[in-house]
C-alpha positions, 0 to 999 in steps of 0.5 A: 481488491479485498486483499489490498483493503485488508492490508490497508486496514491492518497497517493503518489500524493494526500497526498504527493503533492496536499493536503500537505498544508491542511494536514500540518494544522494537527500535530501529535507528533509535525510533520505536517501530510503532511510532515509525509505522504511525508516522511514515510506514503507513504512508509508504504502505499506502503508496505501494498499494496504490501502485499495485492497484494501478498496475493490476488494473492496467493488466485487466484493462489490456486483457479485456481490450479496454485499455486507455493506452494506444499500441505505442504506449501513448494515451488515446 
């Protein structure tokens, strides 16, 4: 969880605020990368982090026998 929070903080604060000037020197498809991170990249990263968290927590639940799903994959 600490790693996921560190990635979240780096992307939101680092790429969107602190390093925006350096990232704006790079252009992809006509848009500065710093602008893209502030507008879209951070959102995509957050969605990916949520997915990773959910998958990892499901694995832990199954490992310790507290899964919220039945054997067939249906909710109990």
